[in-house]
NUKEVO-613945 format. One record per atom (N, C-alpha, C): x, y, z; residue in three letters; residue number from 1; atom name; chain. Coordinates in steps of 0.05 Angstrom, whole numbers. Example, Ala and Ser with C-alpha at 12.3 -4.5 7.8 and 13.67 -1.06 7.14 Angstrom:
<sites>
{site {264,-114,156},"ALA",1,"N","A"}
{site {246,-90,156},"ALA",1,"CA","A"}
{site {264,-66,156},"ALA",1,"C","A"}
{site {257,-45,142},"SER",2,"N","A"}
{site {273,-21,143},"SER",2,"CA","A"}
{site {258,1,157},"SER",2,"C","A"}
</sites>
This chain:
<sites>
{site {-487,-164,376},"UNK",1,"N","A"}
{site {-473,-177,350},"UNK",1,"CA","A"}
{site {-489,-189,332},"UNK",1,"C","A"}
{site {-508,-199,340},"UNK",2,"N","A"}
{site {-532,-203,322},"UNK",2,"CA","A"}
{site {-548,-193,306},"UNK",2,"C","A"}
{site {-549,-198,285},"UNK",3,"N","A"}
{site {-558,-175,259},"UNK",3,"CA","A"}
{site {-541,-154,252},"UNK",3,"C","A"}
{site {-515,-155,257},"UNK",4,"N","A"}
{site {-488,-144,242},"UNK",4,"CA","A"}
{site {-491,-156,217},"UNK",4,"C","A"}
{site {-498,-131,207},"UNK",5,"N","A"}
{site {-481,-137,168},"UNK",5,"CA","A"}
{site {-462,-121,161},"UNK",5,"C","A"}
{site {-442,-142,156},"UNK",6,"N","A"}
{site {-417,-137,152},"UNK",6,"CA","A"}
{site {-416,-125,117},"UNK",6,"C","A"}
{site {-429,-122,106},"UNK",7,"N","A"}
{site {-434,-112,76},"UNK",7,"CA","A"}
{site {-441,-85,83},"UNK",7,"C","A"}
{site {-450,-72,101},"UNK",8,"N","A"}
{site {-452,-46,102},"UNK",8,"CA","A"}
{site {-423,-27,114},"UNK",8,"C","A"}
{site {-401,-56,120},"UNK",9,"N","A"}
{site {-377,-30,127},"UNK",9,"CA","A"}
{site {-354,-36,114},"UNK",9,"C","A"}
{site {-362,-50,96},"UNK",10,"N","A"}
{site {-342,-53,74},"UNK",10,"CA","A"}
{site {-333,-29,62},"UNK",10,"C","A"}
{site {-306,-24,59},"UNK",11,"N","A"}
{site {-305,0,36},"UNK",11,"CA","A"}
{site {-278,-11,9},"UNK",11,"C","A"}
{site {-286,3,-10},"UNK",12,"N","A"}
{site {-274,-2,-27},"UNK",12,"CA","A"}
{site {-242,10,-33},"UNK",12,"C","A"}
{site {-231,-4,-38},"UNK",13,"N","A"}
{site {-193,17,-33},"UNK",13,"CA","A"}
{site {-194,25,-65},"UNK",13,"C","A"}
{site {-171,40,-70},"UNK",14,"N","A"}
{site {-153,44,-96},"UNK",14,"CA","A"}
{site {-144,29,-105},"UNK",14,"C","A"}
{site {-131,3,-97},"UNK",15,"N","A"}
{site {-130,-22,-106},"UNK",15,"CA","A"}
{site {-146,-42,-114},"UNK",15,"C","A"}
{site {-146,-49,-140},"UNK",16,"N","A"}
{site {-165,-71,-154},"UNK",16,"CA","A"}
{site {-169,-95,-140},"UNK",16,"C","A"}
{site {-195,-102,-129},"UNK",17,"N","A"}
{site {-197,-124,-121},"UNK",17,"CA","A"}
{site {-193,-123,-87},"UNK",17,"C","A"}
{site {-195,-99,-79},"UNK",18,"N","A"}
{site {-186,-108,-55},"UNK",18,"CA","A"}
{site {-204,-80,-41},"UNK",18,"C","A"}
{site {-213,-94,-20},"UNK",19,"N","A"}
{site {-233,-79,2},"UNK",19,"CA","A"}
{site {-229,-85,26},"UNK",19,"C","A"}
{site {-233,-76,48},"UNK",20,"N","A"}
{site {-230,-74,76},"UNK",20,"CA","A"}
{site {-252,-62,89},"UNK",20,"C","A"}
{site {-256,-74,119},"UNK",21,"N","A"}
{site {-277,-63,134},"UNK",21,"CA","A"}
{site {-246,-55,156},"UNK",21,"C","A"}
{site {-251,-26,157},"UNK",22,"N","A"}
{site {-233,-7,176},"UNK",22,"CA","A"}
{site {-236,-19,202},"UNK",22,"C","A"}
{site {-223,-12,219},"UNK",23,"N","A"}
{site {-220,-13,250},"UNK",23,"CA","A"}
{site {-235,23,264},"UNK",23,"C","A"}
{site {-239,17,287},"UNK",24,"N","A"}
{site {-251,38,294},"UNK",24,"CA","A"}
{site {-241,45,331},"UNK",24,"C","A"}
{site {-242,62,335},"UNK",25,"N","A"}
{site {-224,67,361},"UNK",25,"CA","A"}
{site {-245,58,379},"UNK",25,"C","A"}
{site {-272,49,383},"UNK",26,"N","A"}
{site {-290,34,390},"UNK",26,"CA","A"}
{site {-286,7,405},"UNK",26,"C","A"}
{site {-262,0,388},"UNK",27,"N","A"}
{site {-253,-30,392},"UNK",27,"CA","A"}
{site {-238,-30,419},"UNK",27,"C","A"}
{site {-234,-15,427},"UNK",28,"N","A"}
{site {-221,-13,453},"UNK",28,"CA","A"}
{site {-241,-19,470},"UNK",28,"C","A"}
{site {-261,-11,475},"UNK",29,"N","A"}
{site {-276,-19,494},"UNK",29,"CA","A"}
{site {-296,-42,477},"UNK",29,"C","A"}
{site {-296,-52,461},"UNK",30,"N","A"}
{site {-308,-73,453},"UNK",30,"CA","A"}
{site {-302,-101,464},"UNK",30,"C","A"}
{site {-275,-103,478},"UNK",31,"N","A"}
{site {-273,-132,499},"UNK",31,"CA","A"}
{site {-281,-130,523},"UNK",31,"C","A"}
{site {-292,-109,538},"UNK",32,"N","A"}
{site {-300,-106,565},"UNK",32,"CA","A"}
{site {-335,-109,552},"UNK",32,"C","A"}
{site {-344,-106,536},"UNK",33,"N","A"}
{site {-377,-107,529},"UNK",33,"CA","A"}
{site {-381,-131,522},"UNK",33,"C","A"}
{site {-362,-147,509},"UNK",34,"N","A"}
{site {-363,-171,496},"UNK",34,"CA","A"}
{site {-352,-196,526},"UNK",34,"C","A"}
{site {-349,-187,549},"UNK",35,"N","A"}
{site {-349,-208,567},"UNK",35,"CA","A"}
{site {-367,-225,573},"UNK",35,"C","A"}
{site {-394,-210,576},"UNK",36,"N","A"}
{site {-410,-219,590},"UNK",36,"CA","A"}
{site {-431,-226,558},"UNK",36,"C","A"}
{site {-429,-228,539},"UNK",37,"N","A"}
{site {-444,-245,523},"UNK",37,"CA","A"}
{site {-434,-274,524},"UNK",37,"C","A"}
{site {-452,-289,514},"UNK",38,"N","A"}
{site {-456,-320,511},"UNK",38,"CA","A"}
{site {-440,-320,482},"UNK",38,"C","A"}
{site {-425,-349,476},"UNK",39,"N","A"}
{site {-406,-353,451},"UNK",39,"CA","A"}
{site {-398,-323,445},"UNK",39,"C","A"}
{site {-385,-317,464},"UNK",40,"N","A"}
{site {-366,-289,453},"UNK",40,"CA","A"}
{site {-337,-290,440},"UNK",40,"C","A"}
{site {-333,-322,443},"UNK",41,"N","A"}
{site {-304,-326,431},"UNK",41,"CA","A"}
{site {-316,-332,398},"UNK",41,"C","A"}
{site {-336,-334,395},"UNK",42,"N","A"}
{site {-345,-335,362},"UNK",42,"CA","A"}
{site {-360,-317,350},"UNK",42,"C","A"}
{site {-361,-291,361},"UNK",43,"N","A"}
{site {-372,-269,348},"UNK",43,"CA","A"}
{site {-367,-263,323},"UNK",43,"C","A"}
{site {-339,-262,317},"UNK",44,"N","A"}
{site {-330,-254,291},"UNK",44,"CA","A"}
{site {-330,-271,279},"UNK",44,"C","A"}
{site {-326,-296,282},"UNK",45,"N","A"}
{site {-328,-322,265},"UNK",45,"CA","A"}
{site {-355,-315,254},"UNK",45,"C","A"}
{site {-385,-313,260},"UNK",46,"N","A"}
{site {-412,-304,249},"UNK",46,"CA","A"}
{site {-420,-294,232},"UNK",46,"C","A"}
{site {-401,-273,234},"UNK",47,"N","A"}
{site {-396,-247,217},"UNK",47,"CA","A"}
{site {-390,-252,196},"UNK",47,"C","A"}
{site {-355,-266,197},"UNK",48,"N","A"}
{site {-346,-269,176},"UNK",48,"CA","A"}
{site {-366,-287,155},"UNK",48,"C","A"}
{site {-375,-311,167},"UNK",49,"N","A"}
{site {-389,-325,149},"UNK",49,"CA","A"}
{site {-405,-313,125},"UNK",49,"C","A"}
{site {-423,-292,132},"UNK",50,"N","A"}
{site {-438,-275,116},"UNK",50,"CA","A"}
{site {-426,-266,95},"UNK",50,"C","A"}
{site {-391,-271,96},"UNK",51,"N","A"}
{site {-383,-251,69},"UNK",51,"CA","A"}
{site {-356,-273,55},"UNK",51,"C","A"}
{site {-363,-297,68},"UNK",52,"N","A"}
{site {-334,-307,74},"UNK",52,"CA","A"}
{site {-332,-317,40},"UNK",52,"C","A"}
{site {-357,-327,23},"UNK",53,"N","A"}
{site {-358,-332,1},"UNK",53,"CA","A"}
{site {-353,-318,-22},"UNK",53,"C","A"}
{site {-345,-290,-16},"UNK",54,"N","A"}
{site {-349,-267,-37},"UNK",54,"CA","A"}
{site {-316,-261,-39},"UNK",54,"C","A"}
{site {-309,-274,-26},"UNK",55,"N","A"}
{site {-270,-262,-24},"UNK",55,"CA","A"}
{site {-259,-287,-33},"UNK",55,"C","A"}
{site {-234,-294,-35},"UNK",56,"N","A"}
{site {-214,-304,-46},"UNK",56,"CA","A"}
{site {-195,-309,-10},"UNK",56,"C","A"}
{site {-190,-285,-2},"UNK",57,"N","A"}
{site {-179,-280,19},"UNK",57,"CA","A"}
{site {-190,-262,34},"UNK",57,"C","A"}
{site {-192,-269,66},"UNK",58,"N","A"}
{site {-197,-256,86},"UNK",58,"CA","A"}
{site {-176,-248,101},"UNK",58,"C","A"}
{site {-163,-228,104},"UNK",59,"N","A"}
{site {-141,-221,124},"UNK",59,"CA","A"}
{site {-148,-201,151},"UNK",59,"C","A"}
{site {-147,-215,171},"UNK",60,"N","A"}
{site {-155,-205,189},"UNK",60,"CA","A"}
{site {-123,-201,206},"UNK",60,"C","A"}
{site {-128,-168,218},"UNK",61,"N","A"}
{site {-106,-160,226},"UNK",61,"CA","A"}
{site {-107,-151,255},"UNK",61,"C","A"}
{site {-91,-158,269},"UNK",62,"N","A"}
{site {-92,-155,302},"UNK",62,"CA","A"}
{site {-76,-145,317},"UNK",62,"C","A"}
{site {-74,-126,337},"UNK",63,"N","A"}
{site {-61,-128,359},"UNK",63,"CA","A"}
{site {-44,-141,368},"UNK",63,"C","A"}
{site {-18,-147,376},"UNK",64,"N","A"}
{site {-1,-157,382},"UNK",64,"CA","A"}
{site {-13,-168,417},"UNK",64,"C","A"}
{site {-38,-160,422},"UNK",65,"N","A"}
{site {-46,-177,448},"UNK",65,"CA","A"}
{site {-58,-200,452},"UNK",65,"C","A"}
{site {-58,-205,462},"UNK",66,"N","A"}
{site {-75,-238,463},"UNK",66,"CA","A"}
{site {-109,-243,477},"UNK",66,"C","A"}
{site {-120,-215,470},"UNK",67,"N","A"}
{site {-144,-218,489},"UNK",67,"CA","A"}
{site {-164,-226,470},"UNK",67,"C","A"}
{site {-191,-218,481},"UNK",68,"N","A"}
{site {-214,-235,464},"UNK",68,"CA","A"}
{site {-218,-223,440},"UNK",68,"C","A"}
{site {-207,-207,424},"UNK",69,"N","A"}
{site {-213,-196,401},"UNK",69,"CA","A"}
{site {-192,-220,386},"UNK",69,"C","A"}
{site {-166,-221,389},"UNK",70,"N","A"}
{site {-149,-234,378},"UNK",70,"CA","A"}
{site {-161,-261,381},"UNK",70,"C","A"}
{site {-167,-270,408},"UNK",71,"N","A"}
{site {-188,-306,402},"UNK",71,"CA","A"}
{site {-210,-303,383},"UNK",71,"C","A"}
{site {-222,-291,383},"UNK",72,"N","A"}
{site {-248,-280,358},"UNK",72,"CA","A"}
{site {-236,-278,334},"UNK",72,"C","A"}
{site {-211,-268,329},"UNK",73,"N","A"}
{site {-193,-276,303},"UNK",73,"CA","A"}
{site {-188,-308,299},"UNK",73,"C","A"}
{site {-174,-314,313},"UNK",74,"N","A"}
{site {-165,-335,309},"UNK",74,"CA","A"}
{site {-181,-362,307},"UNK",74,"C","A"}
{site {-208,-358,327},"UNK",75,"N","A"}
{site {-238,-375,321},"UNK",75,"CA","A"}
{site {-246,-369,291},"UNK",75,"C","A"}
{site {-238,-344,276},"UNK",76,"N","A"}
{site {-254,-342,252},"UNK",76,"CA","A"}
{site {-230,-344,226},"UNK",76,"C","A"}
{site {-211,-362,232},"UNK",77,"N","A"}
{site {-190,-361,215},"UNK",77,"CA","A"}
{site {-184,-388,209},"UNK",77,"C","A"}
{site {-186,-397,187},"UNK",78,"N","A"}
{site {-173,-426,174},"UNK",78,"CA","A"}
{site {-138,-423,180},"UNK",78,"C","A"}
{site {-123,-404,180},"UNK",79,"N","A"}
{site {-98,-407,189},"UNK",79,"CA","A"}
{site {-82,-379,193},"UNK",79,"C","A"}
{site {-66,-378,207},"UNK",80,"N","A"}
{site {-53,-357,221},"UNK",80,"CA","A"}
{site {-25,-347,209},"UNK",80,"C","A"}
{site {-15,-329,205},"UNK",81,"N","A"}
{site {10,-313,199},"UNK",81,"CA","A"}
{site {21,-303,227},"UNK",81,"C","A"}
{site {44,-311,239},"UNK",82,"N","A"}
{site {53,-302,258},"UNK",82,"CA","A"}
{site {78,-289,256},"UNK",82,"C","A"}
{site {65,-257,257},"UNK",83,"N","A"}
{site {98,-235,253},"UNK",83,"CA","A"}
{site {114,-237,282},"UNK",83,"C","A"}
{site {137,-236,267},"UNK",84,"N","A"}
{site {167,-241,289},"UNK",84,"CA","A"}
{site {189,-214,282},"UNK",84,"C","A"}
{site {181,-198,302},"UNK",85,"N","A"}
{site {197,-173,292},"UNK",85,"CA","A"}
{site {224,-186,301},"UNK",85,"C","A"}
{site {245,-170,288},"UNK",86,"N","A"}
{site {280,-185,299},"UNK",86,"CA","A"}
{site {286,-171,317},"UNK",86,"C","A"}
{site {275,-170,344},"UNK",87,"N","A"}
{site {284,-155,362},"UNK",87,"CA","A"}
{site {284,-170,383},"UNK",87,"C","A"}
{site {296,-165,414},"UNK",88,"N","A"}
{site {306,-183,427},"UNK",88,"CA","A"}
{site {284,-206,440},"UNK",88,"C","A"}
{site {266,-183,455},"UNK",89,"N","A"}
{site {240,-196,462},"UNK",89,"CA","A"}
{site {215,-214,451},"UNK",89,"C","A"}
{site {221,-217,423},"UNK",90,"N","A"}
{site {207,-225,407},"UNK",90,"CA","A"}
{site {202,-253,407},"UNK",90,"C","A"}
{site {224,-265,418},"UNK",91,"N","A"}
{site {221,-301,412},"UNK",91,"CA","A"}
{site {206,-303,440},"UNK",91,"C","A"}
{site {209,-290,461},"UNK",92,"N","A"}
{site {191,-292,479},"UNK",92,"CA","A"}
{site {154,-297,482},"UNK",92,"C","A"}
{site {152,-279,462},"UNK",93,"N","A"}
{site {121,-279,454},"UNK",93,"CA","A"}
{site {108,-299,437},"UNK",93,"C","A"}
{site {130,-314,423},"UNK",94,"N","A"}
{site {119,-339,402},"UNK",94,"CA","A"}
{site {106,-358,424},"UNK",94,"C","A"}
{site {121,-366,442},"UNK",95,"N","A"}
{site {106,-384,463},"UNK",95,"CA","A"}
{site {80,-378,475},"UNK",95,"C","A"}
{site {77,-358,484},"UNK",96,"N","A"}
{site {47,-350,487},"UNK",96,"CA","A"}
{site {33,-350,471},"UNK",96,"C","A"}
{site {36,-348,451},"UNK",97,"N","A"}
{site {15,-339,422},"UNK",97,"CA","A"}
{site {20,-370,416},"UNK",97,"C","A"}
{site {34,-391,411},"UNK",98,"N","A"}
{site {34,-416,404},"UNK",98,"CA","A"}
{site {11,-428,420},"UNK",98,"C","A"}
{site {13,-427,448},"UNK",99,"N","A"}
{site {1,-427,470},"UNK",99,"CA","A"}
{site {-30,-429,466},"UNK",99,"C","A"}
{site {-36,-402,457},"UNK",100,"N","A"}
{site {-59,-396,452},"UNK",100,"CA","A"}
{site {-72,-411,425},"UNK",100,"C","A"}
{site {-51,-412,409},"UNK",101,"N","A"}
{site {-66,-428,384},"UNK",101,"CA","A"}
{site {-75,-450,392},"UNK",101,"C","A"}
{site {-49,-469,413},"UNK",102,"N","A"}
{site {-65,-492,410},"UNK",102,"CA","A"}
{site {-87,-492,432},"UNK",102,"C","A"}
{site {-89,-477,442},"UNK",103,"N","A"}
{site {-115,-482,464},"UNK",103,"CA","A"}
{site {-151,-473,447},"UNK",103,"C","A"}
{site {-141,-456,426},"UNK",104,"N","A"}
{site {-158,-447,400},"UNK",104,"CA","A"}
{site {-164,-473,386},"UNK",104,"C","A"}
{site {-145,-484,382},"UNK",105,"N","A"}
{site {-152,-509,366},"UNK",105,"CA","A"}
{site {-161,-529,384},"UNK",105,"C","A"}
{site {-159,-536,397},"UNK",106,"N","A"}
{site {-177,-558,417},"UNK",106,"CA","A"}
{site {-194,-549,430},"UNK",106,"C","A"}
{site {-201,-524,429},"UNK",107,"N","A"}
{site {-234,-514,440},"UNK",107,"CA","A"}
{site {-254,-503,430},"UNK",107,"C","A"}
{site {-243,-500,393},"UNK",108,"N","A"}
{site {-263,-473,388},"UNK",108,"CA","A"}
{site {-249,-476,355},"UNK",108,"C","A"}
{site {-231,-480,344},"UNK",109,"N","A"}
{site {-224,-485,314},"UNK",109,"CA","A"}
{site {-202,-508,315},"UNK",109,"C","A"}
{site {-210,-532,303},"UNK",110,"N","A"}
{site {-193,-552,301},"UNK",110,"CA","A"}
{site {-185,-550,276},"UNK",110,"C","A"}
{site {-193,-532,254},"UNK",111,"N","A"}
{site {-178,-534,235},"UNK",111,"CA","A"}
{site {-157,-513,233},"UNK",111,"C","A"}
{site {-157,-493,252},"UNK",112,"N","A"}
{site {-135,-475,253},"UNK",112,"CA","A"}
{site {-116,-481,247},"UNK",112,"C","A"}
{site {-96,-473,230},"UNK",113,"N","A"}
{site {-67,-480,225},"UNK",113,"CA","A"}
{site {-44,-454,219},"UNK",113,"C","A"}
{site {-26,-462,234},"UNK",114,"N","A"}
{site {-3,-441,225},"UNK",114,"CA","A"}
{site {8,-435,196},"UNK",114,"C","A"}
{site {3,-418,181},"UNK",115,"N","A"}
{site {8,-408,157},"UNK",115,"CA","A"}
{site {41,-413,159},"UNK",115,"C","A"}
{site {49,-392,173},"UNK",116,"N","A"}
{site {79,-390,178},"UNK",116,"CA","A"}
{site {92,-361,194},"UNK",116,"C","A"}
{site {109,-359,198},"UNK",117,"N","A"}
{site {125,-340,216},"UNK",117,"CA","A"}
{site {139,-324,194},"UNK",117,"C","A"}
{site {128,-298,200},"UNK",118,"N","A"}
{site {137,-277,181},"UNK",118,"CA","A"}
{site {164,-261,198},"UNK",118,"C","A"}
{site {181,-253,197},"UNK",119,"N","A"}
{site {198,-236,208},"UNK",119,"CA","A"}
{site {200,-207,199},"UNK",119,"C","A"}
{site {185,-197,216},"UNK",120,"N","A"}
{site {188,-150,207},"UNK",120,"CA","A"}
{site {211,-147,225},"UNK",120,"C","A"}
{site {213,-120,200},"UNK",121,"N","A"}
{site {232,-101,222},"UNK",121,"CA","A"}
{site {260,-116,216},"UNK",121,"C","A"}
{site {268,-133,195},"UNK",122,"N","A"}
{site {284,-141,195},"UNK",122,"CA","A"}
{site {314,-122,186},"UNK",122,"C","A"}
{site {335,-122,189},"UNK",123,"N","A"}
{site {357,-107,183},"UNK",123,"CA","A"}
{site {382,-132,174},"UNK",123,"C","A"}
{site {391,-130,153},"UNK",124,"N","A"}
{site {409,-153,148},"UNK",124,"CA","A"}
{site {432,-150,155},"UNK",124,"C","A"}
{site {444,-116,170},"UNK",125,"N","A"}
{site {468,-100,178},"UNK",125,"CA","A"}
{site {473,-111,204},"UNK",125,"C","A"}
{site {447,-114,219},"UNK",126,"N","A"}
{site {446,-114,250},"UNK",126,"CA","A"}
{site {450,-152,251},"UNK",126,"C","A"}
{site {470,-155,277},"UNK",127,"N","A"}
{site {465,-180,282},"UNK",127,"CA","A"}
{site {451,-192,301},"UNK",127,"C","A"}
{site {432,-175,310},"UNK",128,"N","A"}
{site {408,-181,329},"UNK",128,"CA","A"}
{site {390,-193,305},"UNK",128,"C","A"}
{site {388,-177,286},"UNK",129,"N","A"}
{site {369,-192,262},"UNK",129,"CA","A"}
{site {366,-218,253},"UNK",129,"C","A"}
{site {394,-220,243},"UNK",130,"N","A"}
{site {404,-249,238},"UNK",130,"CA","A"}
{site {403,-269,258},"UNK",130,"C","A"}
{site {408,-264,288},"UNK",131,"N","A"}
{site {406,-280,298},"UNK",131,"CA","A"}
{site {376,-291,302},"UNK",131,"C","A"}
{site {362,-275,311},"UNK",132,"N","A"}
{site {328,-277,308},"UNK",132,"CA","A"}
{site {318,-290,286},"UNK",132,"C","A"}
{site {323,-291,261},"UNK",133,"N","A"}
{site {323,-301,235},"UNK",133,"CA","A"}
{site {335,-335,242},"UNK",133,"C","A"}
{site {362,-331,253},"UNK",134,"N","A"}
{site {371,-363,248},"UNK",134,"CA","A"}
{site {350,-377,266},"UNK",134,"C","A"}
{site {356,-371,292},"UNK",135,"N","A"}
{site {334,-373,313},"UNK",135,"CA","A"}
{site {302,-387,307},"UNK",135,"C","A"}
{site {286,-367,292},"UNK",136,"N","A"}
{site {265,-373,283},"UNK",136,"CA","A"}
{site {267,-391,261},"UNK",136,"C","A"}
{site {287,-388,242},"UNK",137,"N","A"}
{site {288,-418,219},"UNK",137,"CA","A"}
{site {297,-446,228},"UNK",137,"C","A"}
{site {313,-445,259},"UNK",138,"N","A"}
{site {321,-474,266},"UNK",138,"CA","A"}
{site {293,-481,282},"UNK",138,"C","A"}
{site {275,-469,300},"UNK",139,"N","A"}
{site {263,-478,307},"UNK",139,"CA","A"}
{site {235,-489,291},"UNK",139,"C","A"}
{site {232,-477,266},"UNK",140,"N","A"}
{site {207,-472,258},"UNK",140,"CA","A"}
{site {206,-481,228},"UNK",140,"C","A"}
{site {235,-489,222},"UNK",141,"N","A"}
{site {244,-490,191},"UNK",141,"CA","A"}
{site {228,-481,167},"UNK",141,"C","A"}
{site {211,-501,159},"UNK",142,"N","A"}
{site {198,-493,139},"UNK",142,"CA","A"}
{site {169,-470,137},"UNK",142,"C","A"}
{site {163,-473,164},"UNK",143,"N","A"}
{site {143,-457,170},"UNK",143,"CA","A"}
{site {144,-421,169},"UNK",143,"C","A"}
{site {172,-420,163},"UNK",144,"N","A"}
{site {181,-396,169},"UNK",144,"CA","A"}
{site {182,-385,131},"UNK",144,"C","A"}
{site {168,-358,125},"UNK",145,"N","A"}
{site {172,-349,104},"UNK",145,"CA","A"}
{site {197,-336,94},"UNK",145,"C","A"}
{site {202,-344,62},"UNK",146,"N","A"}
{site {230,-338,48},"UNK",146,"CA","A"}
{site {226,-308,55},"UNK",146,"C","A"}
{site {199,-296,47},"UNK",147,"N","A"}
{site {202,-274,51},"UNK",147,"CA","A"}
{site {202,-264,76},"UNK",147,"C","A"}
{site {223,-237,86},"UNK",148,"N","A"}
{site {225,-223,107},"UNK",148,"CA","A"}
{site {215,-186,105},"UNK",148,"C","A"}
{site {207,-182,128},"UNK",149,"N","A"}
{site {199,-156,119},"UNK",149,"CA","A"}
{site {221,-133,126},"UNK",149,"C","A"}
{site {235,-124,107},"UNK",150,"N","A"}
{site {261,-107,121},"UNK",150,"CA","A"}
{site {246,-81,133},"UNK",150,"C","A"}
{site {264,-73,147},"UNK",151,"N","A"}
{site {256,-41,166},"UNK",151,"CA","A"}
{site {262,-23,139},"UNK",151,"C","A"}
{site {227,-5,140},"UNK",152,"N","A"}
{site {237,9,120},"UNK",152,"CA","A"}
{site {216,31,132},"UNK",152,"C","A"}
{site {228,52,126},"UNK",153,"N","A"}
{site {215,86,134},"UNK",153,"CA","A"}
{site {192,87,118},"UNK",153,"C","A"}
{site {190,80,97},"UNK",154,"N","A"}
{site {161,82,80},"UNK",154,"CA","A"}
{site {133,67,94},"UNK",154,"C","A"}
{site {144,43,100},"UNK",155,"N","A"}
{site {120,36,118},"UNK",155,"CA","A"}
{site {104,46,136},"UNK",155,"C","A"}
{site {127,53,152},"UNK",156,"N","A"}
{site {108,72,173},"UNK",156,"CA","A"}
{site {100,95,170},"UNK",156,"C","A"}
{site {106,107,145},"UNK",157,"N","A"}
{site {101,138,136},"UNK",157,"CA","A"}
{site {67,128,114},"UNK",157,"C","A"}
{site {64,115,105},"UNK",158,"N","A"}
{site {48,104,86},"UNK",158,"CA","A"}
{site {19,111,99},"UNK",158,"C","A"}
{site {23,92,130},"UNK",159,"N","A"}
{site {-10,97,140},"UNK",159,"CA","A"}
{site {-22,135,147},"UNK",159,"C","A"}
{site {3,143,154},"UNK",160,"N","A"}
{site {3,174,161},"UNK",160,"CA","A"}
{site {-12,189,131},"UNK",160,"C","A"}
{site {-19,183,112},"UNK",161,"N","A"}
{site {-16,190,89},"UNK",161,"CA","A"}
{site {-46,177,80},"UNK",161,"C","A"}
{site {-56,155,94},"UNK",162,"N","A"}
{site {-82,137,94},"UNK",162,"CA","A"}
{site {-86,122,67},"UNK",162,"C","A"}
{site {-57,106,66},"UNK",163,"N","A"}
{site {-56,96,32},"UNK",163,"CA","A"}
{site {-41,74,46},"UNK",163,"C","A"}
{site {-44,52,28},"UNK",164,"N","A"}
{site {-25,35,32},"UNK",164,"CA","A"}
{site {0,36,27},"UNK",164,"C","A"}
{site {18,21,31},"UNK",165,"N","A"}
{site {57,21,19},"UNK",165,"CA","A"}
{site {51,22,-14},"UNK",165,"C","A"}
{site {37,8,-17},"UNK",166,"N","A"}
{site {27,-1,-48},"UNK",166,"CA","A"}
{site {27,23,-67},"UNK",166,"C","A"}
{site {10,38,-56},"UNK",167,"N","A"}
{site {7,67,-62},"UNK",167,"CA","A"}
{site {18,89,-56},"UNK",167,"C","A"}
{site {28,83,-35},"UNK",168,"N","A"}
{site {50,108,-27},"UNK",168,"CA","A"}
{site {72,102,-39},"UNK",168,"C","A"}
{site {89,81,-47},"UNK",169,"N","A"}
{site {111,76,-57},"UNK",169,"CA","A"}
{site {121,59,-64},"UNK",169,"C","A"}
{site {114,52,-93},"UNK",170,"N","A"}
{site {110,21,-93},"UNK",170,"CA","A"}
{site {139,12,-96},"UNK",170,"C","A"}
{site {153,30,-102},"UNK",171,"N","A"}
{site {187,15,-110},"UNK",171,"CA","A"}
{site {196,23,-78},"UNK",171,"C","A"}
{site {195,22,-61},"UNK",172,"N","A"}
{site {201,23,-28},"UNK",172,"CA","A"}
{site {202,-8,-33},"UNK",172,"C","A"}
{site {230,-17,-12},"UNK",173,"N","A"}
{site {235,-37,-5},"UNK",173,"CA","A"}
{site {213,-57,23},"UNK",173,"C","A"}
{site {203,-35,23},"UNK",174,"N","A"}
{site {171,-47,47},"UNK",174,"CA","A"}
{site {154,-58,25},"UNK",174,"C","A"}
{site {146,-38,5},"UNK",175,"N","A"}
{site {125,-45,-18},"UNK",175,"CA","A"}
{site {138,-76,-32},"UNK",175,"C","A"}
{site {159,-78,-32},"UNK",176,"N","A"}
{site {162,-102,-49},"UNK",176,"CA","A"}
{site {170,-129,-37},"UNK",176,"C","A"}
{site {177,-124,-16},"UNK",177,"N","A"}
{site {174,-145,6},"UNK",177,"CA","A"}
{site {139,-150,15},"UNK",177,"C","A"}
{site {130,-141,9},"UNK",178,"N","A"}
{site {96,-145,22},"UNK",178,"CA","A"}
{site {90,-164,-3},"UNK",178,"C","A"}
{site {89,-145,-28},"UNK",179,"N","A"}
{site {87,-166,-56},"UNK",179,"CA","A"}
{site {100,-191,-52},"UNK",179,"C","A"}
{site {117,-194,-43},"UNK",180,"N","A"}
{site {139,-216,-44},"UNK",180,"CA","A"}
{site {121,-235,-27},"UNK",180,"C","A"}
{site {105,-227,-7},"UNK",181,"N","A"}
{site {99,-238,13},"UNK",181,"CA","A"}
{site {65,-251,9},"UNK",181,"C","A"}
{site {56,-234,-14},"UNK",182,"N","A"}
{site {27,-240,-30},"UNK",182,"CA","A"}
{site {37,-266,-43},"UNK",182,"C","A"}
{site {55,-255,-60},"UNK",183,"N","A"}
{site {64,-284,-80},"UNK",183,"CA","A"}
{site {74,-308,-67},"UNK",183,"C","A"}
{site {90,-308,-42},"UNK",184,"N","A"}
{site {88,-330,-32},"UNK",184,"CA","A"}
{site {73,-341,-24},"UNK",184,"C","A"}
{site {51,-333,-8},"UNK",185,"N","A"}
{site {23,-339,6},"UNK",185,"CA","A"}
{site {2,-352,-25},"UNK",185,"C","A"}
{site {6,-342,-37},"UNK",186,"N","A"}
{site {-13,-360,-65},"UNK",186,"CA","A"}
{site {6,-379,-69},"UNK",186,"C","A"}
{site {32,-379,-77},"UNK",187,"N","A"}
{site {42,-399,-80},"UNK",187,"CA","A"}
{site {43,-417,-59},"UNK",187,"C","A"}
{site {42,-427,-35},"UNK",188,"N","A"}
{site {40,-442,-12},"UNK",188,"CA","A"}
{site {11,-457,-23},"UNK",188,"C","A"}
{site {-6,-428,-23},"UNK",189,"N","A"}
{site {-34,-444,-21},"UNK",189,"CA","A"}
{site {-43,-463,-54},"UNK",189,"C","A"}
{site {-23,-465,-73},"UNK",190,"N","A"}
{site {-26,-480,-93},"UNK",190,"CA","A"}
{site {-11,-504,-97},"UNK",190,"C","A"}
{site {8,-512,-83},"UNK",191,"N","A"}
{site {21,-538,-81},"UNK",191,"CA","A"}
{site {10,-555,-60},"UNK",191,"C","A"}
</sites>
C-alpha cells in the first residue's frame, strides 16, 4: 500500500461537489493479502491522510462484516454511523459492532466516536419496524438519528442504473430521506 496515490482513483460524479473512489471486485481478496503486512490496520488511514484536507467530508462505506477492511475504515475515521435495519436480528449485530468499536478506540483510534444510529429499511406500517426503532431509541437515546431511511424500491433500483438515488429519482422517499440525513449530519456538526 505504500506509494498508493488516492488522487489517481478519484472519480468526479454528476453531483456538484461530490467525488468518489469506487470499490472494486479485487477487494474480495484484499483482506487475505493484508494479513501478513505490518501495520495492516492503518493502511487506509495512511492513504486517506493524503487527501483529507481537500474535502469537507469523507464517507467510507463498508460491508456489514467486521473484517480487516472494516477495522481499517474505523481506524481511519473520526466517527461512525451505525446503520440498523429494522429487522428481527439487527439488534444482535449492534453488540458485536460496539465491541469492535471499543477495541478500535482502545488500541488504534482513541478519537473515534459514534456519530449516531441510522434506522434503515423502515416501514412504519410494520409493528417490527416500530419495535426496533423504539428499542434502539430506548438504548441509545440522542445518538439515534431523527431521520430514518424508509423501505423504498427506488433505493434498490438506482445502483442498477449506475447513479445515486438523488439522480435516479430525486422526489422518491429514499432520496428525500438521504437528503434529510445529510442536513441532520451537518446540523450536528455545527452544534
